[in-house]
C-alpha positions, 0 to 999 in steps of 0.5 A, spaced: 461 481 513 469 481 514 474 486 515 478 486 509 472 487 505 469 493 510 476 495 508 476 495 501 469 498 502 472 504 504 477 505 500 473 504 494 468 509 496 473 513 499 476 513 490 482 511 494 488 509 490 494 505 492 501 508 491 506 502 488 513 501 493 519 502 489 524 497 490 520 491 494 515 487 493 516 485 502 515 491 507 517 485 513 521 479 513 523 475 520 529 475 518 530 467 518 534 463 513 528 461 510 524 468 511 516 470 512 516 475 507 509 479 508 507 486 505 504 489 511 505 497 510 500 499 504 500 507 502 493 510 499 492 518 496 487 521 492 487 522 484 487 529 485 494 528 489 497 524 484 495 529 479 498 535 483 504 531 485 505 526 479 512 524 481 510 523 488 514 515 490 513 510 496 520 507 497 523 503 503 
């Protein structure tokens, strides 16, 4: 079993939901002329948190 599969299984088992990143698709760049763009940061929370705090946002 690969690590990503295990990670995804844990996220699903815990019932966590991803909070989307507002304003950007990527969180890292190598800052070159032809940049590599990657999403390194992910944010998860529970359904209870979203219900209690519906205006929660993740900003870069």
